[in-house]
MARBA-911415 format. One record per residue: z, y, x of N, C-alpha, C, O, CB in turn; residue in one letter. Coordinates in steps of 0.2 Angstrom, whole numbers, padded with zeros to 4 digits, always signed. Glycine has a CB too. Layout:
N
ZYXZYXZYXZYXZYXA ...
END
This chain:
79
+0545+0279+1411+0551+0274+1405+0551+0268+1402+0554+0267+1397+0551+0276+1399M +0547+0262+1406+0550+0258+1409+0556+0254+1412+0559+0250+1409+0549+0259+1409V +0556+0256+1418+0563+0258+1422+0566+0261+1419+0569+0257+1416+0563+0262+1428G +0568+0267+1417+0572+0269+1414+0575+0264+1405+0581+0261+1406+0569+0276+1413L +0573+0262+1400+0571+0255+1398+0576+0250+1397+0579+0248+1392+0567+0253+1403T +0573+0248+1407+0575+0244+1408+0581+0246+1413+0583+0242+1418+0571+0241+1410R +0583+0248+1412+0590+0251+1417+0596+0252+1413+0602+0252+1415+0588+0258+1420A +0594+0253+1406+0599+0253+1401+0601+0247+1401+0606+0245+1403+0597+0254+1394F +0595+0241+1399+0596+0233+1396+0601+0233+1403+0606+0235+1402+0588+0225+1395L +0600+0232+1408+0603+0228+1415+0610+0233+1413+0615+0230+1416+0598+0228+1425H +0612+0240+1410+0619+0245+1412+0623+0239+1407+0629+0240+1407+0618+0257+1409A +0620+0233+1403+0624+0231+1396+0622+0233+1390+0626+0231+1386+0630+0234+1396G +0617+0237+1387+0615+0238+1380+0612+0233+1379+0608+0230+1382+0611+0245+1378A +0617+0234+1372+0609+0228+1367+0601+0230+1369+0597+0228+1374+0609+0230+1355A +0600+0234+1366+0592+0235+1365+0596+0244+1364+0601+0246+1363+0587+0229+1356S +0587+0246+1366+0585+0250+1365+0577+0254+1362+0572+0251+1362+0586+0250+1369V +0580+0261+1358+0574+0262+1357+0570+0268+1361+0573+0273+1365+0574+0264+1350L +0566+0268+1361+0559+0271+1368+0555+0273+1366+0551+0269+1368+0555+0267+1372C +0552+0278+1363+0544+0279+1363+0539+0276+1366+0541+0275+1371+0541+0285+1364P +0534+0275+1365+0529+0273+1368+0523+0281+1369+0517+0280+1371+0527+0266+1363E +0526+0286+1367+0520+0291+1367+0524+0297+1368+0529+0296+1371+0515+0292+1360C +0523+0303+1367+0524+0309+1369+0525+0313+1362+0521+0314+1357+0518+0312+1374K +0533+0314+1363+0535+0314+1356+0536+0326+1358+0535+0329+1363+0545+0306+1355V +0537+0329+1347+0540+0335+1351+0548+0334+1351+0551+0329+1348+0538+0343+1347A +0552+0338+1354+0560+0336+1355+0564+0338+1348+0570+0335+1347+0563+0341+1363D +0561+0342+1345+0565+0342+1339+0563+0337+1332+0567+0335+1327+0566+0350+1337D +0556+0337+1334+0555+0331+1325+0559+0324+1330+0563+0321+1326+0543+0329+1320S +0559+0321+1336+0563+0316+1338+0571+0317+1336+0574+0313+1333+0562+0314+1347T +0573+0324+1338+0581+0324+1335+0581+0323+1328+0587+0323+1325+0586+0330+1335A +0576+0322+1324+0578+0323+1315+0576+0318+1316+0580+0315+1319+0575+0328+1308A +0572+0315+1316+0572+0306+1315+0577+0304+1320+0575+0308+1316+0563+0301+1316L +0580+0304+1324+0586+0301+1327+0590+0302+1324+0594+0297+1324+0587+0303+1333V +0592+0307+1322+0597+0308+1317+0597+0307+1310+0602+0306+1305+0599+0314+1317D +0587+0306+1310+0589+0299+1300+0591+0292+1302+0595+0288+1300+0579+0296+1295R +0588+0292+1306+0587+0284+1310+0598+0282+1309+0600+0279+1305+0582+0286+1324F +0601+0285+1314+0607+0284+1314+0613+0285+1306+0618+0282+1306+0609+0288+1321Y +0611+0288+1303+0613+0290+1296+0612+0285+1292+0617+0283+1289+0610+0295+1293I +0606+0281+1293+0603+0274+1289+0606+0268+1291+0606+0263+1287+0596+0273+1290H +0610+0269+1302+0611+0263+1302+0618+0259+1300+0619+0253+1299+0610+0263+1307Y +0621+0268+1302+0629+0268+1302+0630+0266+1295+0635+0263+1294+0633+0276+1304R +0626+0266+1289+0625+0263+1284+0624+0256+1280+0623+0254+1275+0622+0267+1283E +0624+0253+1289+0621+0242+1285+0615+0244+1286+0612+0239+1285+0622+0239+1274G +0611+0248+1288+0604+0243+1286+0602+0243+1298+0605+0246+1303+0595+0251+1278D +0598+0239+1298+0595+0233+1301+0592+0239+1305+0590+0244+1303+0588+0226+1297D +0593+0238+1310+0589+0244+1318+0582+0244+1313+0581+0250+1311+0588+0239+1328K +0578+0239+1313+0570+0240+1308+0570+0244+1302+0568+0250+1301+0567+0232+1305D +0572+0242+1300+0576+0243+1295+0575+0251+1291+0571+0253+1287+0582+0243+1296V +0579+0253+1296+0585+0260+1298+0578+0263+1300+0575+0267+1296+0594+0260+1305A +0574+0263+1307+0568+0266+1309+0565+0267+1302+0565+0272+1298+0564+0260+1315L +0562+0261+1301+0559+0261+1293+0559+0268+1292+0556+0272+1295+0563+0258+1286Q +0563+0269+1287+0567+0271+1283+0568+0279+1287+0565+0283+1283+0574+0266+1282K +0569+0281+1293+0566+0286+1296+0563+0292+1297+0563+0298+1298+0565+0286+1296A +0558+0285+1298+0550+0288+1300+0547+0289+1292+0544+0294+1292+0544+0282+1305M +0547+0286+1286+0545+0288+1279+0548+0293+1274+0545+0295+1268+0545+0283+1277R +0554+0296+1277+0559+0301+1276+0555+0307+1280+0554+0313+1277+0568+0300+1279E +0553+0305+1284+0550+0313+1288+0545+0314+1290+0545+0317+1295+0553+0317+1293M +0541+0311+1287+0531+0310+1285+0533+0313+1279+0530+0319+1277+0526+0301+1283R +0537+0309+1274+0537+0312+1267+0540+0320+1263+0538+0324+1259+0540+0307+1263I +0547+0321+1268+0551+0325+1267+0557+0323+1260+0561+0327+1257+0546+0329+1266G +0557+0319+1261+0562+0317+1256+0567+0312+1260+0567+0310+1266+0559+0313+1250K +0571+0310+1255+0576+0303+1256+0572+0300+1255+0567+0300+1252+0582+0301+1254T +0578+0293+1257+0576+0288+1254+0578+0288+1245+0575+0285+1241+0579+0283+1258V +0584+0293+1244+0584+0293+1236+0579+0296+1234+0576+0293+1229+0588+0297+1233E +0577+0299+1236+0571+0305+1232+0575+0314+1234+0572+0319+1233+0571+0304+1220G +0580+0314+1237+0582+0323+1237+0578+0323+1244+0575+0319+1247+0591+0327+1239E +0578+0331+1243+0574+0335+1249+0579+0334+1254+0585+0335+1254+0572+0343+1247V +0574+0333+1261+0573+0330+1268+0582+0337+1269+0580+0342+1270+0562+0333+1274L +0589+0336+1270+0592+0340+1277+0590+0338+1282+0588+0332+1282+0598+0341+1278R +0591+0343+1288+0592+0339+1297+0598+0344+1296+0599+0349+1292+0586+0340+1304L +0601+0341+1301+0605+0346+1304+0604+0356+1305+0600+0360+1305+0605+0343+1309P +0606+0356+1306+0609+0365+1305+0604+0367+1311+0599+0370+1310+0620+0367+1306D +0606+0366+1317+0600+0368+1323+0595+0362+1323+0593+0365+1328+0604+0367+1332D +0593+0359+1322+0585+0357+1321+0582+0361+1315+0576+0360+1314+0585+0349+1319L +0584+0368+1310+0579+0370+1309+0578+0367+1300+0582+0363+1297+0574+0367+1315G +0572+0370+1299+0573+0365+1291+0567+0361+1291+0563+0364+1296+0573+0370+1282E +0566+0358+1289+0559+0351+1289+0554+0354+1286+0554+0357+1281+0559+0342+1285W +0547+0351+1292+0540+0356+1292+0535+0349+1292+0535+0345+1297+0539+0363+1300K +0532+0348+1287+0527+0343+1287+0520+0343+1292+0514+0341+1292+0525+0343+1279P +0525+0348+1295+0519+0348+1303+0521+0340+1307+0519+0339+1312+0522+0356+1310D 
END
């Protein structure tokens, strides 16, 4: 993982979001989707990630609405 992260940084990426543990594909895709929603709304990367992680844990958006994932990811499950 360090090599891949380093390769992105050497290629010119300003930063890299990289997990330090094994993760499931669907849940990671959902987390990254929520992260980018907040990041595009103007949150800093750390704040956007914090909001996305909280939403995934509780199943609700920051605004209190039921969490809806992209159609190809299926329904949110607390597992």
